[in-house]
Residue frames relative to the residue before (quaternion, step in Angstrom):
aa qw qx qy qz dx dy dz
M 1.0000 0.0000 0.0000 0.0000 0.00 0.00 0.00
L 0.4514 -0.6896 0.4882 0.2870 3.61 -0.91 0.83
L 0.4703 -0.6888 0.4785 0.2746 3.54 -1.05 0.81
K 0.7404 0.3347 -0.2032 0.5463 3.56 1.10 -0.68
R 0.0191 -0.7972 0.6034 -0.0098 3.52 -0.84 0.98
P 0.5785 -0.5744 0.4362 0.3811 3.58 -1.12 0.55
L 0.6522 -0.5291 0.3786 0.3889 3.54 -1.25 0.56
T 0.6272 0.5503 -0.3504 0.4254 3.57 1.01 -0.76
S 0.6330 0.5317 -0.3393 0.4489 3.58 1.06 -0.71
L 0.6439 0.5167 -0.3268 0.4599 3.57 1.04 -0.80
L 0.6382 0.5172 -0.3239 0.4693 3.55 1.05 -0.78
C 0.6092 0.5542 -0.3469 0.4487 3.57 1.09 -0.75
A 0.6675 0.5264 -0.3128 0.4237 3.55 0.84 -0.99
S 0.6813 0.5023 -0.2986 0.4408 3.56 1.01 -0.78
T 0.7305 0.4202 -0.2438 0.4799 3.57 1.19 -0.33
L 0.3377 0.7844 -0.4790 0.2031 3.60 1.23 0.11
V 0.7030 0.4979 -0.2875 0.4186 3.56 0.92 -0.87
F 0.6685 0.5382 -0.3103 0.4090 3.58 1.18 -0.27
G 0.8263 0.0685 -0.0424 0.5574 3.61 1.14 -0.10
L 0.6469 -0.5440 0.3844 0.3712 3.48 -1.33 0.28
S 0.8027 0.2018 -0.0927 0.5536 3.58 0.87 -0.89
A 0.2899 -0.7837 0.5248 0.1624 3.53 -0.22 1.26
C 0.8496 0.1400 -0.1263 0.4926 3.54 -1.19 0.77
S 0.6330 0.4914 -0.3576 0.4796 3.56 0.93 0.81
G 0.4288 -0.7064 0.4999 0.2593 3.53 -0.97 0.81
D 0.7668 0.1719 -0.1370 0.6031 3.57 1.24 -0.24
K 0.6480 -0.5394 0.3739 0.3865 3.58 -1.26 -0.26
T 0.4522 0.6916 -0.4558 0.3307 3.58 1.20 0.37
P 0.2933 -0.7861 0.5161 0.1724 3.60 -0.54 1.13
S 0.3633 -0.7095 0.5572 0.2327 3.54 -1.26 0.38
S 0.3712 -0.7306 0.5273 0.2244 3.56 -0.89 0.89
N 0.6587 0.4949 -0.3112 0.4736 3.60 1.27 -0.02
D 0.1969 0.8095 -0.5264 0.1699 3.56 1.17 0.61
S 0.4218 -0.7460 0.4567 0.2386 3.59 -0.58 1.17
A 0.6165 0.5524 -0.3561 0.4335 3.57 1.03 -0.74
G 0.6276 0.5373 -0.3322 0.4552 3.55 1.07 -0.77
K 0.6666 0.4964 -0.3071 0.4636 3.58 0.96 -0.84
E 0.6510 0.5354 -0.3222 0.4309 3.58 0.96 -0.88
S 0.7373 0.4317 -0.2246 0.4686 3.56 1.07 -0.76
S 0.4246 0.7602 -0.4354 0.2284 3.57 1.27 -0.18
A 0.7086 0.4601 -0.2714 0.4610 3.58 1.11 -0.56
S 0.6942 0.4470 -0.2723 0.4940 3.60 1.23 -0.21
G 0.6157 -0.5529 0.4074 0.3863 3.56 -1.28 0.31
T 0.6221 -0.5773 0.3819 0.3660 3.54 -1.17 0.62
L 0.6432 0.5241 -0.3362 0.4457 3.60 0.93 -0.80
E 0.6495 0.5001 -0.3163 0.4775 3.59 1.00 -0.78
K 0.6142 0.5445 -0.3304 0.4660 3.58 1.04 -0.81
I 0.6745 0.4896 -0.2881 0.4716 3.56 0.90 -0.95
K 0.6489 0.5289 -0.3149 0.4473 3.58 0.96 -0.87
Q 0.6951 0.4811 -0.2772 0.4567 3.56 0.89 -0.93
S 0.7328 0.4273 -0.2347 0.4747 3.59 0.97 -0.80
G 0.3491 -0.7463 0.4915 0.2820 3.57 1.18 -0.58
T 0.7079 0.3972 -0.2227 0.5399 3.56 1.33 0.20
I 0.1791 -0.7353 0.6391 0.1372 3.54 -1.13 0.70
V 0.2553 -0.7802 0.5572 0.1253 3.58 -0.86 0.99
L 0.1298 -0.8111 0.5699 0.0196 3.53 -0.60 1.22
G 0.3100 -0.7249 0.5832 0.1956 3.55 -0.90 0.94
Y 0.0148 -0.8000 0.5998 -0.0108 3.57 -1.00 0.80
R 0.3592 -0.6945 0.5795 0.2298 3.54 -1.31 0.41
D 0.3696 -0.7539 0.4943 0.2250 3.59 -1.07 0.57
S 0.8113 0.2110 -0.1294 0.5297 3.62 1.20 -0.11
S 0.4664 0.6613 -0.4672 0.3561 3.61 1.11 0.55
I 0.0274 -0.8281 0.5580 -0.0467 3.55 0.49 1.27
P 0.6691 -0.2736 -0.6903 -0.0304 1.66 -1.77 1.80
F 0.3871 0.7654 -0.4432 0.2605 3.59 1.19 0.48
S 0.7617 -0.1688 0.1686 0.6025 3.56 0.78 -1.06
Y 0.2993 0.7600 -0.5167 0.2566 3.57 -0.44 1.17
I 0.4601 -0.6350 0.5383 0.3086 3.53 -1.35 0.19
A 0.1278 -0.8021 0.5818 0.0422 3.57 -0.81 1.03
D 0.8553 -0.0004 0.0378 0.5168 3.59 -0.30 -1.26
N 0.7608 0.3076 -0.1600 0.5486 3.58 1.06 -0.76
P 0.3642 -0.7708 0.4764 0.2149 3.62 -0.47 1.16
N 0.6950 0.4671 -0.2686 0.4761 3.58 1.22 -0.31
Q 0.7502 0.3510 -0.1984 0.5241 3.58 1.25 0.13
P 0.2660 -0.7588 0.5702 0.1684 3.61 -0.48 1.13
V 0.1268 -0.7694 0.6221 0.0699 3.55 -1.22 0.55
G 0.4227 0.7295 -0.4942 0.2120 3.56 -1.28 0.08
Y 0.7108 -0.4618 0.3469 0.4014 3.53 -1.38 0.26
A 0.7008 0.4400 -0.2697 0.4925 3.59 0.82 -0.97
H 0.6281 0.5371 -0.3387 0.4499 3.56 1.06 -0.71
D 0.6196 0.5317 -0.3427 0.4647 3.60 1.03 -0.72
L 0.6425 0.5011 -0.3164 0.4858 3.59 1.02 -0.79
Q 0.6212 0.5539 -0.3286 0.4465 3.56 1.05 -0.81
L 0.6617 0.4980 -0.3037 0.4712 3.58 0.99 -0.79
K 0.5826 0.5489 -0.3723 0.4698 3.60 1.16 -0.49
V 0.6249 0.5188 -0.3294 0.4814 3.56 1.09 -0.70
V 0.6180 0.5418 -0.3410 0.4565 3.59 0.99 -0.81
D 0.6369 0.5220 -0.3258 0.4644 3.59 0.96 -0.86
A 0.6600 0.5075 -0.3032 0.4636 3.58 0.99 -0.84
V 0.6366 0.5139 -0.3241 0.4750 3.59 1.04 -0.75
K 0.6144 0.5467 -0.3406 0.4557 3.59 1.00 -0.80
Q 0.6821 0.4795 -0.2783 0.4769 3.55 0.95 -0.91
K 0.6469 0.5372 -0.3153 0.4399 3.58 0.93 -0.91
L 0.7714 0.3492 -0.1701 0.5040 3.57 0.92 -0.95
N 0.3529 -0.7378 0.4886 0.3040 3.57 1.34 -0.12
M 0.4792 0.6375 -0.4407 0.4119 3.55 0.92 1.03
P 0.1170 -0.8422 0.5236 0.0541 3.61 0.34 1.21
D 0.7188 0.4218 -0.2459 0.4950 3.59 1.17 -0.51
L 0.2284 0.7983 -0.5236 0.1906 3.57 1.21 0.46
K 0.3311 -0.7554 0.5363 0.1792 3.57 -0.86 1.00
I 0.2761 -0.7316 0.6011 0.1651 3.53 -1.26 0.56
R 0.0389 -0.7596 0.6475 0.0474 3.56 -0.98 0.83
Y 0.2696 -0.7767 0.5532 0.1339 3.56 -0.85 0.99
N 0.0794 -0.7827 0.6173 0.0106 3.53 -1.06 0.87
L 0.3841 -0.7349 0.5167 0.2130 3.56 -0.58 1.16
V 0.0378 -0.7789 0.6256 0.0212 3.57 -0.98 0.89
T 0.2645 -0.7394 0.5976 0.1620 3.54 -1.29 0.44
S 0.7035 -0.4325 0.3362 0.4528 3.56 -1.28 0.07
Q 0.7037 0.4888 -0.2675 0.4408 3.56 1.04 -0.79
N 0.8125 0.3118 -0.1600 0.4658 3.63 0.88 -0.81
R 0.4390 0.7374 -0.4461 0.2541 3.62 1.21 -0.18
I 0.6757 0.4939 -0.3077 0.4526 3.62 0.92 -0.82
P 0.6657 0.4811 -0.3286 0.4663 3.67 0.82 -0.80
L 0.6719 0.5112 -0.3123 0.4355 3.61 0.93 -0.82
V 0.6452 0.4741 -0.3220 0.5052 3.58 1.14 -0.54
S 0.6993 0.4959 -0.2898 0.4255 3.59 0.79 -0.98
N 0.7274 0.4077 -0.2667 0.4832 3.62 1.02 -0.61
G 0.5957 -0.6312 0.3428 0.3596 3.59 1.24 0.20
T 0.4225 0.6943 -0.4835 0.3252 3.60 1.22 0.09
V 0.7608 0.2053 -0.0986 0.6078 3.55 1.06 -0.87
D 0.3781 -0.7466 0.5056 0.2099 3.58 -0.85 0.98
L 0.8039 -0.0161 0.0737 0.5899 3.56 0.99 -0.86
E 0.0535 -0.7840 0.6182 0.0181 3.57 -0.94 0.92
C 0.0316 0.7718 -0.6322 0.0599 3.54 -0.69 1.15
G 0.2472 0.7703 -0.5471 0.2151 3.56 -0.31 1.23
S 0.6758 -0.4033 0.3397 0.5150 3.55 -0.38 -1.25
T 0.2959 0.7822 -0.4846 0.2566 3.54 0.90 1.02
T 0.3607 -0.7522 0.5200 0.1835 3.54 -0.73 1.13
N 0.3371 -0.7043 0.5931 0.1966 3.53 -1.07 0.86
N 0.1982 0.7705 -0.5909 0.1334 3.59 -0.62 1.11
K 0.7165 -0.4855 0.2973 0.4032 3.55 -1.27 0.38
E 0.6333 0.5361 -0.3369 0.4450 3.58 0.96 -0.79
R 0.7027 0.4582 -0.2729 0.4709 3.59 0.85 -0.92
Q 0.5906 0.5837 -0.3624 0.4232 3.57 1.14 -0.57
Q 0.5784 0.5696 -0.3787 0.4445 3.59 1.22 -0.27
Q 0.7508 0.3935 -0.1949 0.4934 3.58 1.20 -0.50
V 0.8019 0.0830 -0.0074 0.5917 3.58 1.05 -0.77
A 0.4177 -0.6581 0.5506 0.2988 3.54 -1.33 0.13
F 0.2546 -0.7621 0.5773 0.1451 3.56 -1.25 0.46
S 0.4776 -0.6270 0.5354 0.3034 3.51 -1.24 0.60
V 0.6608 -0.3865 0.3948 0.5079 3.53 -1.28 -0.21
G 0.5722 -0.6392 0.4002 0.3222 3.55 -1.08 0.70
Y 0.1559 -0.8000 0.5713 0.0964 3.56 -1.20 0.51
F 0.7908 0.1037 -0.1173 0.5917 3.59 1.25 0.20
E 0.1537 -0.7653 0.6168 0.1013 3.55 -1.22 0.60
V 0.0656 -0.8279 0.5560 -0.0333 3.54 -0.79 1.07
G 0.2164 -0.7179 0.6349 0.1860 3.51 -1.41 0.14
S 0.4147 -0.7087 0.5127 0.2509 3.60 -1.00 0.79
R 0.0470 0.8045 -0.5859 0.0848 3.57 -0.69 1.16
L 0.5370 -0.6348 0.4641 0.3056 3.57 -1.26 -0.31
L 0.1914 -0.7266 0.6476 0.1265 3.53 -1.13 0.79
T 0.1272 0.7960 -0.5753 0.1391 3.56 -0.78 1.02
A 0.6062 -0.5366 0.4258 0.4042 3.56 -1.27 0.24
K 0.6245 -0.5727 0.3827 0.3682 3.58 -1.09 0.71
D 0.7703 0.3601 -0.1844 0.4930 3.56 1.01 -0.81
S 0.3943 0.7591 -0.4512 0.2546 3.61 1.23 0.31
G 0.4239 -0.7002 0.4681 0.3330 3.56 1.15 -0.57
V 0.5586 0.5842 -0.3903 0.4408 3.58 1.30 -0.02
K 0.0505 -0.8144 0.5778 -0.0197 3.55 -0.65 1.17
D 0.7893 -0.0125 0.0296 0.6131 3.56 1.21 -0.55
F 0.7389 -0.4307 0.2761 0.4385 3.57 -1.27 0.12
A 0.6004 0.5771 -0.3605 0.4203 3.59 1.09 -0.60
D 0.6518 0.5318 -0.3075 0.4447 3.58 1.19 -0.48
L 0.5494 0.6327 -0.3882 0.3835 3.61 1.26 0.03
K 0.3781 0.7519 -0.4735 0.2599 3.58 1.26 -0.01
G 0.8414 0.1149 -0.1263 0.5127 3.54 -0.77 1.14
K 0.6387 0.5329 -0.3257 0.4494 3.60 1.25 -0.01
K 0.4959 -0.6332 0.5061 0.3115 3.55 -1.31 0.32
L 0.1101 -0.7832 0.6114 0.0256 3.52 -1.01 0.93
V 0.1701 -0.7767 0.5972 0.1059 3.57 -0.93 0.86
T 0.0509 0.7610 -0.6463 0.0249 3.54 -1.17 0.69
T 0.5570 -0.6265 0.4319 0.3328 3.57 -1.23 0.27
A 0.5113 -0.6747 0.4492 0.2856 3.56 -0.86 1.02
G 0.8142 0.2928 -0.2132 0.4539 3.54 -1.12 0.72
T 0.5884 0.5777 -0.3616 0.4351 3.57 1.27 0.21
T 0.6089 -0.5447 0.4191 0.3961 3.56 -1.25 0.31
S 0.5698 0.5746 -0.3858 0.4431 3.59 1.16 -0.49
E 0.6450 0.5117 -0.3237 0.4662 3.58 0.95 -0.86
R 0.6570 0.5163 -0.3179 0.4480 3.56 0.89 -0.92
Y 0.6693 0.5064 -0.3082 0.4479 3.59 0.85 -0.93
I 0.7218 0.4637 -0.2794 0.4312 3.58 0.70 -1.04
R 0.6330 0.5135 -0.3418 0.4678 3.61 1.08 -0.58
Q 0.6278 0.5238 -0.3335 0.4694 3.59 1.15 -0.53
H 0.7857 0.3204 -0.1431 0.5094 3.57 1.15 -0.61
E 0.3757 0.7651 -0.4704 0.2283 3.62 1.21 0.12
K 0.6552 0.5184 -0.3341 0.4362 3.61 0.97 -0.72
E 0.6880 0.4736 -0.2991 0.4615 3.58 0.88 -0.89
L 0.6814 0.4558 -0.2867 0.4958 3.58 1.15 -0.55
G 0.3822 -0.7567 0.4581 0.2673 3.57 1.25 -0.31
I 0.2397 0.7929 -0.5264 0.1920 3.58 1.12 0.61
G 0.5036 -0.6824 0.4484 0.2822 3.55 -0.92 0.94
E 0.7757 -0.1722 0.1496 0.5885 3.57 0.92 -0.94
I 0.2143 -0.7477 0.6125 0.1408 3.56 -1.11 0.74
I 0.1471 -0.7807 0.6047 0.0568 3.55 -0.80 1.06
S 0.1869 -0.7810 0.5882 0.0953 3.58 -0.87 0.96
A 0.1697 -0.7980 0.5745 0.0651 3.57 -0.54 1.21
K 0.6205 -0.5946 0.3669 0.3561 3.57 -1.18 0.50
D 0.7989 -0.0261 0.0188 0.6006 3.61 1.12 -0.57
H 0.7205 -0.4546 0.2954 0.4323 3.57 -1.30 0.15
A 0.6245 0.5503 -0.3418 0.4362 3.57 1.02 -0.77
E 0.6736 0.4770 -0.2985 0.4792 3.58 0.94 -0.85
S 0.6027 0.5580 -0.3574 0.4446 3.59 1.05 -0.71
F 0.6956 0.4649 -0.2786 0.4716 3.55 0.86 -0.96
L 0.6031 0.5555 -0.3557 0.4486 3.59 1.09 -0.67
M 0.6459 0.5140 -0.3188 0.4658 3.58 1.02 -0.81
L 0.6272 0.5188 -0.3283 0.4792 3.55 1.09 -0.72
Q 0.6750 0.5027 -0.2923 0.4541 3.57 0.88 -0.92
N 0.7049 0.4632 -0.2583 0.4710 3.58 1.06 -0.77
G 0.5470 -0.6563 0.3764 0.3583 3.58 1.29 0.05
R 0.4560 0.6916 -0.4517 0.3313 3.59 1.23 0.23
A 0.7721 0.1511 -0.1100 0.6074 3.58 1.28 -0.24
A 0.4813 -0.6741 0.4818 0.2862 3.56 -1.17 0.60
A 0.8013 0.0340 0.0093 0.5972 3.57 1.17 -0.54
F 0.2709 -0.7280 0.6115 0.1505 3.53 -1.32 0.47
M 0.1730 -0.8020 0.5668 0.0751 3.58 -0.62 1.16
M 0.2885 0.7260 -0.5861 0.2150 3.56 -0.87 0.99
D 0.7138 -0.3988 0.3325 0.4700 3.56 -1.33 0.01
D 0.5934 -0.6431 0.3485 0.3359 3.56 -0.82 1.02
I 0.6870 0.4788 -0.3062 0.4529 3.61 0.89 -0.84
L 0.6280 0.5169 -0.3428 0.4700 3.60 1.09 -0.60
L 0.6031 0.5338 -0.3466 0.4809 3.57 1.14 -0.63
A 0.6332 0.5216 -0.3275 0.4687 3.57 1.01 -0.80
G 0.6395 0.5293 -0.3196 0.4568 3.56 1.06 -0.75
E 0.6699 0.4763 -0.3020 0.4828 3.59 0.93 -0.83
K 0.6140 0.5546 -0.3384 0.4482 3.57 0.99 -0.81
S 0.6449 0.5460 -0.3214 0.4273 3.59 1.00 -0.82
K 0.6711 0.5070 -0.2993 0.4506 3.60 1.17 -0.50
A 0.5057 0.6817 -0.4105 0.3333 3.58 1.26 -0.28
K 0.6156 -0.5451 0.4199 0.3842 3.55 -1.20 0.54
D 0.7728 0.0573 -0.0243 0.6316 3.55 1.10 -0.82
P 0.2603 -0.8110 0.5025 0.1481 3.62 0.05 1.25
N 0.6293 0.5686 -0.3345 0.4109 3.59 1.08 -0.66
Q 0.5564 0.6109 -0.3855 0.4106 3.57 1.28 -0.21
W 0.7470 0.3885 -0.1793 0.5089 3.57 1.25 -0.51
V 0.1141 -0.7937 0.5956 0.0472 3.56 -1.13 0.71
I 0.3323 -0.7012 0.5936 0.2134 3.55 -1.23 0.59
V 0.0140 0.8310 -0.5494 0.0859 3.56 -0.57 1.18
G 0.6601 0.5586 -0.3732 0.3362 3.52 -1.38 0.02
T 0.4309 -0.6584 0.5561 0.2675 3.50 -1.29 0.56
A 0.4555 -0.7208 0.4507 0.2642 3.57 -0.63 1.13
P 0.2941 -0.7737 0.5334 0.1745 3.63 -0.67 1.05
I 0.7830 0.1702 -0.1073 0.5886 3.59 1.21 -0.41
H 0.1616 -0.7582 0.6258 0.0855 3.54 -1.16 0.75
E 0.0387 -0.8315 0.5517 -0.0527 3.56 -0.83 1.00
I 0.3170 -0.7291 0.5779 0.1843 3.54 -1.32 0.43
Y 0.3246 -0.7331 0.5690 0.1829 3.56 -0.98 0.91
G 0.0460 0.7768 -0.6280 0.0117 3.54 -1.18 0.66
C 0.5499 -0.5618 0.4810 0.3881 3.56 -1.29 0.20
M 0.3139 -0.7427 0.5598 0.1911 3.57 -1.03 0.77
L 0.0574 0.7626 -0.6435 0.0322 3.54 -1.17 0.74
R 0.6844 -0.4938 0.3204 0.4301 3.55 -1.21 0.24
K 0.5074 -0.6486 0.4884 0.2888 3.53 -1.12 0.79
G 0.8130 0.2814 -0.1936 0.4716 3.57 -1.12 0.64
D 0.6008 0.5213 -0.3723 0.4782 3.58 1.11 0.68
P 0.0819 -0.8635 0.4954 0.0465 3.61 0.54 1.16
E 0.6081 0.5663 -0.3683 0.4170 3.62 1.06 -0.61
F 0.6836 0.4568 -0.2829 0.4940 3.58 0.91 -0.90
K 0.6253 0.5417 -0.3426 0.4451 3.59 0.97 -0.81
Q 0.6254 0.5449 -0.3379 0.4447 3.59 1.01 -0.77
V 0.6463 0.5086 -0.3150 0.4736 3.58 0.99 -0.84
V 0.6569 0.5131 -0.3050 0.4606 3.58 0.93 -0.92
D 0.6913 0.4820 -0.2853 0.4565 3.58 0.79 -1.02
D 0.6677 0.5099 -0.3102 0.4449 3.59 0.89 -0.91
A 0.6344 0.5346 -0.3327 0.4483 3.58 1.04 -0.76
I 0.6798 0.4752 -0.2881 0.4786 3.58 0.94 -0.88
K 0.6460 0.5209 -0.3186 0.4581 3.59 0.97 -0.83
A 0.6217 0.5471 -0.3393 0.4462 3.59 1.07 -0.71
V 0.6201 0.5241 -0.3312 0.4808 3.58 1.09 -0.71
Y 0.6474 0.5158 -0.3092 0.4682 3.57 1.05 -0.77
S 0.7295 0.4638 -0.2578 0.4316 3.57 0.67 -1.12
S 0.6616 0.5070 -0.3102 0.4572 3.60 1.11 -0.60
G 0.4706 -0.6700 0.4416 0.3671 3.56 1.24 -0.42
E 0.4309 0.7160 -0.4505 0.3143 3.59 1.28 -0.05
I 0.5629 0.6253 -0.3755 0.3887 3.57 1.16 -0.59
N 0.6109 0.5716 -0.3575 0.4150 3.61 1.08 -0.65
N 0.6754 0.4645 -0.2891 0.4945 3.58 0.95 -0.84
M 0.6228 0.5404 -0.3331 0.4574 3.56 1.06 -0.76
Y 0.6560 0.5086 -0.3088 0.4643 3.56 0.97 -0.86
K 0.6553 0.5173 -0.3123 0.4534 3.58 0.89 -0.94
K 0.6119 0.5818 -0.3369 0.4167 3.57 1.02 -0.85
W 0.8073 0.3261 -0.1425 0.4709 3.57 0.85 -0.98
F 0.7861 0.3435 -0.1740 0.4835 3.61 1.10 -0.53
E 0.7949 0.2731 -0.1355 0.5246 3.59 1.18 -0.41
Q 0.6864 0.3677 -0.2824 0.5602 3.57 1.25 0.42
P 0.6374 -0.5172 0.3825 0.4242 3.62 -1.17 0.36
I 0.1000 -0.7988 0.5926 0.0276 3.56 -0.93 0.94
P 0.5520 -0.5993 0.4492 0.3665 3.59 -1.16 0.48
P 0.6033 -0.0819 -0.7705 -0.1890 1.56 -2.37 0.74
K 0.7113 0.4697 -0.2610 0.4532 3.63 1.17 -0.36
N 0.4129 -0.7340 0.4497 0.2974 3.58 1.30 0.11
I 0.3299 0.7246 -0.5178 0.3132 3.53 0.97 0.96
N 0.3228 -0.7267 0.5749 0.1929 3.56 -1.02 0.83
L 0.3722 -0.7521 0.5008 0.2119 3.59 -0.64 1.11
N 0.1844 -0.8172 0.5236 0.1552 3.60 1.21 -0.47
F 0.3907 0.7109 -0.4690 0.3492 3.54 0.84 1.08
P 0.1943 -0.8260 0.5184 0.1061 3.61 0.20 1.27
M 0.5933 -0.5785 0.4252 0.3640 3.55 -1.18 0.58
S 0.3896 -0.7376 0.5082 0.2142 3.56 -0.83 1.04
E 0.6275 -0.5256 0.4141 0.3981 3.54 -1.28 0.35
Q 0.6149 0.5540 -0.3441 0.4434 3.58 1.10 -0.68
L 0.6725 0.4760 -0.3037 0.4786 3.58 0.96 -0.82
K 0.6056 0.5471 -0.3553 0.4557 3.58 1.03 -0.71
A 0.6576 0.5054 -0.3023 0.4698 3.58 1.00 -0.84
L 0.6425 0.5250 -0.3176 0.4590 3.58 1.04 -0.79
I 0.6503 0.5066 -0.3022 0.4787 3.57 1.03 -0.81
A 0.6644 0.5047 -0.3024 0.4609 3.59 1.01 -0.79
S 0.7902 0.1002 -0.0364 0.6035 3.58 1.10 -0.73
P 0.1437 -0.8427 0.5136 0.0739 3.60 0.34 1.24
H 0.0874 0.7805 -0.6159 0.0618 3.56 -1.09 0.74
D 0.3770 -0.7247 0.5301 0.2274 3.57 -1.27 0.32
R 0.3662 0.7191 -0.5053 0.3058 3.59 1.13 0.54
D 0.5723 -0.6000 0.4243 0.3638 3.58 -1.19 0.44
Q 0.7861 0.0614 -0.0713 0.6109 3.61 1.22 -0.35
């Protein structure tokens, strides 16, 4: 860490406790964060120790994993709860009980660069672990398994991907769902694929009639459906063409930090605490509308919890 910092950096440090994104008029993060560049050559634990702060990436609309509900300055969710368990482990590892947390909003498009360049120390949201991404970042052991399906109106006539012929489909930019559907749009005969900036915008386009269906991970679709004025108007349909595992992202080539992250998540699994955590977010009413997603734990997730791994499948 550099001993001399610009005055603006000192002012930023003094305001960390007052908002999610220090030194920003909004929640849009910068991929050119100087602190991230300065720390790129050192380990994450050393970076955290020197700065006295851990930077957590969060999503604002990935219900129920990482999102903003009632308090605009505090993300919540299943993945976020796991992320805080990692923070506790880092505090213990570094003997820093007063370690500060700074939150940095990430999107589907910028989450990987912000982790790889050191701006964000850890991102736990709804990020799929796959071989392509493993070339840029490292992943923790997995904490969820999903299938990509379709959200559509009950009366749309869309029952599966074959029914999208000649119709408009919306998905979220920078996701594996977008990549898959663009690779297969010709064979499916899709009329048009629209890429929205986030899940909330994707669902808004569906609600406004700009698309016949919204393709995304099934649990994220359930989360968006829960926010609708009338959730019963919408249905999740289709046979999932791809199955994926979510993991926390961290910088590549940092085995010491990865060990802390993995051990913290595994401890939640082995203690059985994960069961209550899962029920809290998937089988009970959640904010902001107190809707119950009614999404029981799958056999695949039970197997992942019993034998944690960081493989893409």
